[in-house]
DSSP file (Angstrom, degrees, kcal/mol; ACC not computed):
  #  RESIDUE AA STRUCTURE BP1 BP2  ACC     N-H-->O    O-->H-N    N-H-->O    O-->H-N    TCO  KAPPA ALPHA  PHI   PSI    X-CA   Y-CA   Z-CA
    1    1 A M     >        0   0    0      0, 0.0     4,-1.9     0, 0.0     5,-0.1   0.000 360.0 360.0 360.0 -44.5  109.9  187.7  110.5
    2    2 A I  H  >  +     0   0    0      2,-0.2     4,-2.3     1,-0.2     5,-0.2   0.880 360.0  53.6 -64.5 -39.3  112.7  185.1  110.9
    3    3 A E  H  > S+     0   0    0      1,-0.2     4,-2.1     2,-0.2    -1,-0.2   0.895 108.2  48.4 -65.6 -40.2  114.2  187.0  113.7
    4    4 A S  H  > S+     0   0    0      2,-0.2     4,-2.4     1,-0.2    -1,-0.2   0.887 111.5  50.0 -61.2 -42.5  110.9  187.0  115.6
    5    5 A L  H  X S+     0   0    0     -4,-1.9     4,-2.1     1,-0.2    -2,-0.2   0.850 111.4  49.7 -71.3 -32.3  110.4  183.3  115.1
    6    6 A S  H  X S+     0   0    0     -4,-2.3     4,-1.8     2,-0.2    -2,-0.2   0.871 112.0  47.3 -69.1 -37.1  114.0  182.5  116.3
    7    7 A I  H  X S+     0   0    0     -4,-2.1     4,-2.6     2,-0.2     5,-0.2   0.909 113.2  49.1 -67.3 -40.8  113.4  184.7  119.4
    8    8 A L  H  X S+     0   0    0     -4,-2.4     4,-1.5     1,-0.2    -2,-0.2   0.878 111.6  48.9 -68.1 -35.7  110.1  183.0  120.1
    9    9 A S  H  X S+     0   0    0     -4,-2.1     4,-2.3     2,-0.2     5,-0.3   0.832 111.0  50.3 -70.1 -30.6  111.7  179.5  119.6
   10   10 A V  H  X S+     0   0    0     -4,-1.8     4,-1.6     2,-0.2    -2,-0.2   0.869 110.6  48.5 -68.1 -40.7  114.4  180.3  121.9
   11   11 A L  H  < S+     0   0    0     -4,-2.6    -2,-0.2     1,-0.2    -1,-0.2   0.812 123.8  33.0 -65.7 -32.8  111.9  181.6  124.6
   12   12 A L  H  X S+     0   0    0     -4,-1.5     4,-0.8    -5,-0.2    -2,-0.2   0.761 120.8  48.4 -94.0 -26.6  109.9  178.5  124.2
   13   13 A G  H  X S+     0   0    0     -4,-2.3     4,-2.6    -5,-0.2     5,-0.2   0.928 104.7  54.3 -85.2 -48.8  112.6  175.9  123.4
   14   14 A L  H  X S+     0   0    0     -4,-1.6     4,-2.5    -5,-0.3     5,-0.3   0.912 107.8  49.4 -57.0 -45.9  115.2  176.7  126.1
   15   15 A P  H  > S+     0   0    0      0, 0.0     4,-2.2     0, 0.0    -1,-0.2   0.896 111.3  51.4 -62.6 -35.1  112.8  176.3  129.0
   16   16 A N  H  X S+     0   0    0     -4,-0.8     4,-2.6     2,-0.2     5,-0.3   0.943 111.1  48.0 -64.0 -47.5  111.6  172.9  127.5
   17   17 A I  H  X S+     0   0    0     -4,-2.6     4,-1.4     1,-0.2     5,-0.3   0.916 116.8  39.4 -60.2 -42.4  115.1  171.7  127.2
   18   18 A Y  H  X>S+     0   0    0     -4,-2.5     4,-1.6    -5,-0.2     5,-1.2   0.819 116.4  53.1 -80.4 -29.0  116.2  172.6  130.7
   19   19 A F  H  X5S+     0   0    0     -4,-2.2     4,-0.7    -5,-0.3    -2,-0.2   0.968 117.0  36.1 -69.0 -52.1  112.7  171.6  132.3
   20   20 A F  H  <5S+     0   0    0     -4,-2.6    -2,-0.2    -5,-0.2    -1,-0.2   0.744 124.9  39.2 -74.0 -25.6  112.8  168.1  130.8
   21   21 A L  H  <5S+     0   0    0     -4,-1.4    -3,-0.2    -5,-0.3    -2,-0.2   0.874 133.5   8.1 -89.7 -42.9  116.5  167.4  131.0
   22   22 A F  H ><5S+     0   0    0     -4,-1.6     3,-1.2    -5,-0.3     2,-0.8   0.715  84.6 114.4-120.8 -25.5  117.5  168.9  134.5
   23   23 A F  T 3<<S-     0   0    0     -5,-1.2    65,-0.1    -4,-0.7    -4,-0.0  -0.402 105.3 -33.0 -70.8 103.5  114.4  170.1  136.6
   24   24 A R  T 3  S+     0   0    0     -2,-0.8    -1,-0.3     1,-0.2     2,-0.3   0.900 101.1 146.7  56.4  50.0  114.3  167.9  139.6
   25   25 A R    X   -     0   0    0     -3,-1.2     3,-0.6    -4,-0.0     2,-0.2  -0.758  50.6-114.2-113.0 154.9  115.6  164.9  137.9
   26   26 A D  T 3  S+     0   0    0     -2,-0.3    -1,-0.0     1,-0.2     0, 0.0  -0.554  99.1  25.4 -79.7 154.6  117.8  162.0  139.1
   27   27 A R  T 3> S+     0   0    0     -2,-0.2     4,-2.1     1,-0.1     3,-0.2   0.859  74.3 153.8  63.6  31.3  121.3  161.7  137.5
   28   28 A K  H <>  +     0   0    0     -3,-0.6     4,-2.7     1,-0.2     5,-0.1   0.891  66.1  52.0 -67.5 -34.6  121.3  165.3  136.7
   29   29 A H  H  > S+     0   0    0      2,-0.2     4,-1.9     1,-0.2    -1,-0.2   0.811 108.7  51.3 -72.8 -26.2  125.1  165.6  136.8
   30   30 A Q  H  > S+     0   0    0     -3,-0.2     4,-2.0     2,-0.2    -1,-0.2   0.948 113.9  43.7 -70.2 -45.9  125.5  162.7  134.3
   31   31 A R  H  X S+     0   0    0     -4,-2.1     4,-2.8     1,-0.2     5,-0.2   0.909 113.3  53.4 -66.0 -39.3  122.9  164.4  131.9
   32   32 A A  H  X S+     0   0    0     -4,-2.7     4,-3.4    -5,-0.2     5,-0.3   0.940 107.6  49.6 -62.1 -45.3  124.7  167.8  132.5
   33   33 A S  H  X S+     0   0    0     -4,-1.9     4,-1.9     1,-0.2     5,-0.2   0.918 114.4  44.9 -61.4 -45.4  128.2  166.4  131.6
   34   34 A V  H  X S+     0   0    0     -4,-2.0     4,-1.8     2,-0.2    -1,-0.2   0.951 116.5  46.1 -63.5 -47.7  126.8  164.8  128.4
   35   35 A F  H  X S+     0   0    0     -4,-2.8     4,-2.3     1,-0.2    -2,-0.2   0.918 115.7  45.0 -58.7 -49.5  124.8  168.0  127.5
   36   36 A F  H  X S+     0   0    0     -4,-3.4     4,-2.3    -5,-0.2    -1,-0.2   0.810 109.9  53.6 -72.5 -27.8  127.6  170.4  128.2
   37   37 A S  H  X S+     0   0    0     -4,-1.9     4,-1.9    -5,-0.3    -1,-0.2   0.859 109.7  49.4 -73.2 -31.9  130.3  168.3  126.4
   38   38 A A  H  X S+     0   0    0     -4,-1.8     4,-2.8    -5,-0.2     5,-0.2   0.913 112.9  46.9 -70.6 -41.8  128.1  168.3  123.3
   39   39 A I  H  X S+     0   0    0     -4,-2.3     4,-2.1     1,-0.2    -2,-0.2   0.905 112.5  49.2 -68.3 -37.9  127.6  172.0  123.5
   40   40 A F  H  X S+     0   0    0     -4,-2.3     4,-1.6     2,-0.2    -2,-0.2   0.832 112.9  47.8 -65.5 -36.6  131.2  172.6  124.0
   41   41 A G  H  X S+     0   0    0     -4,-1.9     4,-2.6     2,-0.2    -2,-0.2   0.906 112.5  47.8 -66.7 -46.8  132.1  170.4  121.1
   42   42 A L  H  X S+     0   0    0     -4,-2.8     4,-2.4     1,-0.2    -2,-0.2   0.895 109.7  53.6 -69.8 -32.9  129.6  172.0  118.7
   43   43 A S  H  X S+     0   0    0     -4,-2.1     4,-2.1    -5,-0.2    -1,-0.2   0.918 109.0  48.7 -66.5 -40.9  130.8  175.4  119.7
   44   44 A I  H  X S+     0   0    0     -4,-1.6     4,-2.2     2,-0.2    -2,-0.2   0.935 112.5  48.4 -52.2 -52.8  134.4  174.5  118.9
   45   45 A L  H  X S+     0   0    0     -4,-2.6     4,-2.3     1,-0.2    -2,-0.2   0.896 111.0  50.7 -55.6 -45.3  133.3  173.1  115.6
   46   46 A L  H  X S+     0   0    0     -4,-2.4     4,-1.9     1,-0.2    -1,-0.2   0.866 111.7  47.3 -58.7 -43.1  131.3  176.2  114.9
   47   47 A E  H  X S+     0   0    0     -4,-2.1     4,-2.4     2,-0.2    -2,-0.2   0.826 109.2  53.1 -66.8 -38.6  134.3  178.5  115.7
   48   48 A I  H  X S+     0   0    0     -4,-2.2     4,-2.5     2,-0.2     5,-0.2   0.930 109.8  47.8 -64.2 -48.8  136.7  176.5  113.6
   49   49 A I  H  X S+     0   0    0     -4,-2.3     4,-1.8     1,-0.2    -2,-0.2   0.924 115.7  45.5 -63.8 -38.8  134.4  176.8  110.6
   50   50 A V  H  X S+     0   0    0     -4,-1.9     4,-1.5     1,-0.2    -2,-0.2   0.883 112.2  50.7 -68.5 -34.5  134.0  180.5  111.1
   51   51 A A  H  X S+     0   0    0     -4,-2.4     4,-0.8     2,-0.2    -2,-0.2   0.857 112.5  46.6 -71.5 -39.1  137.7  181.1  111.7
   52   52 A V  H  < S+     0   0    0     -4,-2.5     3,-0.3     1,-0.2    -2,-0.2   0.896 112.7  49.5 -72.3 -36.8  138.6  179.2  108.5
   53   53 A K  H  < S+     0   0    0     -4,-1.8    -2,-0.2    -5,-0.2    -1,-0.2   0.802 115.7  42.6 -70.0 -33.6  136.1  181.0  106.4
   54   54 A N  H  < S+     0   0    0     -4,-1.5    -1,-0.2    -5,-0.2    -2,-0.2   0.553  92.2  99.5 -90.6 -10.6  137.1  184.4  107.6
   55   55 A S     <  -     0   0    0     -4,-0.8     7,-0.0    -3,-0.3    -3,-0.0  -0.467  49.9-166.1 -86.7 154.7  140.9  184.0  107.5
   56   56 A D        -     0   0    0      2,-0.2    -1,-0.1    -2,-0.1    -4,-0.1   0.116  52.1-106.4-122.3  13.7  143.0  185.3  104.6
   57   57 A F  S    S+     0   0    0      1,-0.3     2,-0.3     2,-0.1     3,-0.1   0.819  76.3 130.8  68.6  35.0  146.1  183.2  105.7
   58   58 A S     >  -     0   0    0      1,-0.1     4,-2.4     0, 0.0    -1,-0.3  -0.806  69.6-112.1-110.1 164.6  148.2  186.0  107.1
   59   59 A I  H  > S+     0   0    0     -2,-0.3     4,-2.6     1,-0.2     5,-0.2   0.957 116.2  47.5 -60.1 -51.3  149.9  185.9  110.5
   60   60 A D  H  > S+     0   0    0      1,-0.2     4,-2.2     2,-0.2    -1,-0.2   0.847 112.3  47.3 -61.1 -37.0  147.7  188.5  111.9
   61   61 A S  H  > S+     0   0    0      2,-0.2     4,-2.3     1,-0.2    -1,-0.2   0.859 111.2  52.7 -70.9 -37.1  144.5  187.1  110.7
   62   62 A L  H  X S+     0   0    0     -4,-2.4     4,-2.0     2,-0.2    -2,-0.2   0.875 109.9  47.8 -67.8 -38.4  145.6  183.7  112.0
   63   63 A F  H  X S+     0   0    0     -4,-2.6     4,-2.4     2,-0.2     5,-0.3   0.951 113.4  48.1 -66.8 -47.5  146.3  185.1  115.5
   64   64 A E  H  X S+     0   0    0     -4,-2.2     4,-2.3     1,-0.2    -2,-0.2   0.879 110.3  51.7 -63.8 -35.3  142.9  186.9  115.5
   65   65 A S  H  X S+     0   0    0     -4,-2.3     4,-2.7     2,-0.2    -1,-0.2   0.905 111.5  47.2 -62.2 -43.7  141.2  183.7  114.4
   66   66 A I  H  X S+     0   0    0     -4,-2.0     4,-2.4     1,-0.2    -2,-0.2   0.940 114.0  46.6 -65.6 -43.4  142.8  181.7  117.2
   67   67 A V  H  X S+     0   0    0     -4,-2.4     4,-2.3     2,-0.2    -1,-0.2   0.869 112.5  51.0 -66.6 -34.4  142.0  184.3  119.8
   68   68 A F  H  X S+     0   0    0     -4,-2.3     4,-2.4    -5,-0.3     5,-0.3   0.932 110.5  49.2 -62.7 -46.6  138.4  184.5  118.4
   69   69 A V  H  X S+     0   0    0     -4,-2.7     4,-2.2     1,-0.2    -2,-0.2   0.922 112.9  47.6 -60.5 -45.6  138.0  180.6  118.6
   70   70 A F  H  X S+     0   0    0     -4,-2.4     4,-0.7     1,-0.2    -1,-0.2   0.928 114.9  44.8 -64.1 -45.9  139.3  180.6  122.2
   71   71 A L  H  X S+     0   0    0     -4,-2.3     4,-2.1     1,-0.2    -1,-0.2   0.863 115.8  45.3 -63.9 -37.2  137.0  183.5  123.3
   72   72 A I  H  X S+     0   0    0     -4,-2.4     4,-2.2     1,-0.2    -1,-0.2   0.825 105.9  60.8 -81.4 -30.1  133.9  182.2  121.6
   73   73 A S  H  < S+     0   0    0     -4,-2.2    -1,-0.2    -5,-0.3    -2,-0.2   0.696 112.5  41.7 -69.6 -18.2  134.7  178.6  123.0
   74   74 A I  H  X S+     0   0    0     -4,-0.7     4,-1.6    -3,-0.2    -2,-0.2   0.829 113.4  50.5 -90.0 -40.2  134.4  180.2  126.4
   75   75 A L  H  X S+     0   0    0     -4,-2.1     4,-1.9     2,-0.2    -2,-0.2   0.940 107.5  50.2 -63.8 -52.3  131.4  182.4  125.8
   76   76 A I  H  X S+     0   0    0     -4,-2.2     4,-1.4     2,-0.2     3,-0.5   0.939 115.7  39.6 -58.6 -56.4  128.9  179.8  124.2
   77   77 A P  H  > S+     0   0    0      0, 0.0     4,-2.4     0, 0.0    -1,-0.2   0.880 112.2  62.3 -63.1 -35.8  129.2  177.1  126.9
   78   78 A G  H  X S+     0   0    0     -4,-1.6     4,-1.8     1,-0.2    -2,-0.2   0.880 101.1  50.6 -53.1 -41.7  129.3  180.0  129.4
   79   79 A Y  H  X S+     0   0    0     -4,-1.9     4,-1.9    -3,-0.5    -1,-0.2   0.897 110.7  47.9 -67.9 -38.1  125.8  181.0  128.3
   80   80 A F  H  X S+     0   0    0     -4,-1.4     4,-2.1     2,-0.2    -2,-0.2   0.830 109.6  52.8 -74.9 -29.0  124.5  177.5  128.8
   81   81 A F  H  X S+     0   0    0     -4,-2.4     4,-1.8     2,-0.2    -1,-0.2   0.858 106.9  54.6 -67.6 -35.7  126.1  177.3  132.2
   82   82 A M  H  X S+     0   0    0     -4,-1.8     4,-1.9     2,-0.2    -2,-0.2   0.918 108.9  46.5 -59.2 -45.6  124.3  180.5  133.0
   83   83 A L  H  X S+     0   0    0     -4,-1.9     4,-2.6     1,-0.2    -2,-0.2   0.881 108.3  55.2 -63.4 -41.8  121.0  178.8  132.0
   84   84 A F  H  X S+     0   0    0     -4,-2.1     4,-2.2     1,-0.2    -1,-0.2   0.857 107.4  51.9 -63.4 -32.7  121.9  175.8  134.1
   85   85 A G  H  X S+     0   0    0     -4,-1.8     4,-2.5     2,-0.2    -2,-0.2   0.896 106.5  52.2 -69.4 -38.6  122.3  178.2  137.1
   86   86 A I  H  X S+     0   0    0     -4,-1.9     4,-2.6     2,-0.2    -2,-0.2   0.949 110.0  49.3 -61.1 -46.0  118.9  179.7  136.4
   87   87 A N  H  X S+     0   0    0     -4,-2.6     4,-1.9     1,-0.2    -2,-0.2   0.936 110.9  49.8 -60.7 -44.1  117.5  176.0  136.5
   88   88 A S  H  X S+     0   0    0     -4,-2.2     4,-1.0     1,-0.2    -1,-0.2   0.898 110.8  50.4 -60.8 -39.4  119.3  175.4  139.8
   89   89 A L  H >< S+     0   0    0     -4,-2.5     3,-1.2     1,-0.2     4,-0.5   0.962 110.2  49.0 -63.2 -48.0  117.9  178.6  141.2
   90   90 A L  H >< S+     0   0    0     -4,-2.6     3,-0.7     1,-0.3     6,-0.2   0.792 103.0  62.1 -61.8 -29.4  114.3  177.6  140.2
   91   91 A E  H 3< S+     0   0    0     -4,-1.9    -1,-0.3     1,-0.2    -2,-0.2   0.849 103.9  48.9 -65.7 -28.3  114.7  174.2  141.7
   92   92 A H  T << S+     0   0    0     -3,-1.2     2,-0.6    -4,-1.0    -1,-0.2   0.501  89.5  91.9 -91.3  -1.3  115.2  175.8  145.1
   93   93 A I    X   -     0   0    0     -3,-0.7     3,-1.1    -4,-0.5    -4,-0.0  -0.804  65.8-152.5 -91.4 116.9  112.1  178.2  144.9
   94   94 A T  T 3  S+     0   0    0     -2,-0.6    -1,-0.1     1,-0.2    -4,-0.0   0.832  90.3  63.2 -65.0 -29.6  109.0  176.4  146.4
   95   95 A I  T 3  S+     0   0    0      1,-0.1     2,-0.9     2,-0.1     3,-0.3   0.777  84.6  82.0 -67.6 -24.7  106.6  178.2  144.3
   96   96 A V    <   +     0   0    0     -3,-1.1    -1,-0.1    -6,-0.2     3,-0.1  -0.730  50.7 128.2 -85.0 106.3  108.0  176.7  141.0
   97   97 A R        +     0   0    0     -2,-0.9    -1,-0.2     1,-0.0     2,-0.2   0.600  56.5  50.5-123.4 -27.4  106.3  173.3  140.9
   98   98 A G  S  > S-     0   0    0     -3,-0.3     4,-1.5     1,-0.1     5,-0.1  -0.440  84.4-104.9-114.2-179.8  104.7  173.0  137.6
   99   99 A Y  H  > S+     0   0    0      2,-0.2     4,-3.1    -2,-0.2     5,-0.2   0.944 112.5  53.5 -71.7 -46.9  105.7  173.5  133.9
  100  100 A F  H  > S+     0   0    0      1,-0.2     4,-2.6     2,-0.2     5,-0.2   0.932 111.2  42.9 -59.0 -52.4  103.9  176.8  133.3
  101  101 A T  H  > S+     0   0    0      1,-0.2     4,-2.5     2,-0.2     5,-0.3   0.894 115.0  51.6 -63.6 -37.6  105.5  178.7  136.3
  102  102 A Y  H  X S+     0   0    0     -4,-1.5     4,-2.5     1,-0.2     5,-0.3   0.921 111.1  47.6 -67.7 -38.3  108.9  177.2  135.4
  103  103 A S  H  X S+     0   0    0     -4,-3.1     4,-2.5     1,-0.2    -2,-0.2   0.930 114.3  46.4 -68.6 -38.9  108.6  178.3  131.7
  104  104 A V  H  X S+     0   0    0     -4,-2.6     4,-2.1    -5,-0.2    -2,-0.2   0.942 117.6  40.5 -64.2 -47.8  107.5  181.8  132.6
  105  105 A I  H  X S+     0   0    0     -4,-2.5     4,-3.0    -5,-0.2     5,-0.3   0.954 115.5  51.5 -69.4 -46.4  110.0  182.5  135.2
  106  106 A F  H  X S+     0   0    0     -4,-2.5     4,-2.3    -5,-0.3    -1,-0.2   0.914 111.2  48.2 -56.4 -43.0  112.8  180.8  133.3
  107  107 A S  H  X S+     0   0    0     -4,-2.5     4,-2.7    -5,-0.3    -1,-0.2   0.919 111.7  48.0 -62.7 -41.1  112.0  182.9  130.2
  108  108 A V  H  X S+     0   0    0     -4,-2.1     4,-2.3     2,-0.2     5,-0.2   0.928 116.1  45.2 -68.1 -43.0  111.9  186.2  132.1
  109  109 A L  H  X S+     0   0    0     -4,-3.0     4,-3.1     1,-0.2     5,-0.3   0.884 112.2  52.1 -63.4 -37.7  115.2  185.4  133.8
  110  110 A T  H  X S+     0   0    0     -4,-2.3     4,-2.3    -5,-0.3    -2,-0.2   0.944 111.9  45.5 -62.8 -50.4  116.7  184.2  130.5
  111  111 A V  H  X S+     0   0    0     -4,-2.7     4,-1.5     1,-0.2    -2,-0.2   0.936 115.6  45.9 -62.5 -44.5  115.8  187.5  128.7
  112  112 A S  H  X S+     0   0    0     -4,-2.3     4,-1.2     1,-0.2     3,-0.3   0.946 117.5  41.2 -71.6 -42.7  117.0  189.7  131.4
  113  113 A L  H  X S+     0   0    0     -4,-3.1     4,-2.6     1,-0.2    -1,-0.2   0.788 108.0  62.7 -72.3 -24.0  120.3  187.9  132.0
  114  114 A S  H  X S+     0   0    0     -4,-2.3     4,-2.0    -5,-0.3    -1,-0.2   0.871 102.0  51.1 -65.4 -36.2  120.9  187.4  128.3
  115  115 A I  H  X S+     0   0    0     -4,-1.5     4,-1.6    -3,-0.3    -1,-0.2   0.896 112.2  46.2 -68.2 -38.4  121.0  191.3  128.0
  116  116 A L  H  X S+     0   0    0     -4,-1.2     4,-2.1     2,-0.2    -2,-0.2   0.906 113.9  48.8 -64.7 -44.4  123.5  191.4  130.8
  117  117 A Y  H  X S+     0   0    0     -4,-2.6     4,-2.8     1,-0.2    -2,-0.2   0.829 106.1  57.4 -66.9 -31.1  125.6  188.6  129.2
  118  118 A Y  H  X S+     0   0    0     -4,-2.0     4,-2.7     2,-0.2     5,-0.2   0.963 108.2  45.8 -66.1 -48.9  125.5  190.2  125.8
  119  119 A F  H  X S+     0   0    0     -4,-1.6     4,-1.9     1,-0.2    -2,-0.2   0.888 114.2  48.5 -59.9 -39.7  127.1  193.4  127.2
  120  120 A I  H  X S+     0   0    0     -4,-2.1     4,-2.2     2,-0.2    -1,-0.2   0.935 112.1  48.2 -70.0 -43.3  129.7  191.4  129.0
  121  121 A S  H  X S+     0   0    0     -4,-2.8     4,-2.8     1,-0.2     5,-0.2   0.896 109.5  52.6 -64.7 -35.8  130.6  189.3  126.0
  122  122 A V  H  X S+     0   0    0     -4,-2.7     4,-2.1     1,-0.2    -1,-0.2   0.922 109.0  51.0 -58.1 -44.6  130.8  192.3  123.7
  123  123 A M  H  X S+     0   0    0     -4,-1.9     4,-1.1    -5,-0.2    -2,-0.2   0.893 111.9  46.7 -60.0 -41.3  133.2  193.8  126.2
  124  124 A I  H  < S+     0   0    0     -4,-2.2     4,-0.4     1,-0.2     3,-0.2   0.915 113.2  48.3 -65.1 -44.5  135.3  190.6  126.2
  125  125 A L  H >< S+     0   0    0     -4,-2.8     3,-1.0     1,-0.2     4,-0.3   0.830 106.6  56.3 -74.3 -26.8  135.3  190.3  122.5
  126  126 A T  H >< S+     0   0    0     -4,-2.1     3,-1.3     1,-0.3    -1,-0.2   0.780  96.3  64.9 -77.2 -22.1  136.3  193.9  122.0
  127  127 A L  G >< S+     0   0    0     -4,-1.1     3,-0.9    -3,-0.2    -1,-0.3   0.667  87.8  72.5 -65.4 -14.5  139.4  193.3  124.2
  128  128 A N  G <  S+     0   0    0     -3,-1.0    -1,-0.2    -4,-0.4    -2,-0.2   0.765  95.0  51.6 -73.1 -22.7  140.5  191.0  121.4
  129  129 A Y  G <         0   0    0     -3,-1.3    -1,-0.2    -4,-0.3    -2,-0.2   0.307 360.0 360.0-104.9  15.4  141.3  194.0  119.3
  130  130 A F    <         0   0    0     -3,-0.9    -1,-0.2    -4,-0.1    -2,-0.1   0.375 360.0 360.0 -96.4 360.0  143.5  195.9  121.7
């Protein structure tokens, strides 16, 4: 139940965030720099918390934690940059003018590209263990 609610909130929440912050707005680059710096900072904080909780203070575990923090701090903001790319793509499509069409197309593209992004990120994270 919680998983379905979280997926539903992502499918409804992400289009709202990107529509009201970035879709055909003035000063988009200024908003994007603040948004992505907050995402990058929160992702680094999250990875540091996860790395500290999972480490057992050995050299190998410390090295794996550092590599994990580095890779995740690239993957999480990369996902939001992918969503920003979807927004930029939808801005140049003339059919997309209103909120409903934007939300539907953004959600479909988000789901399809998230599956691709998942497989790419799993491949990158498994390279951590070789």
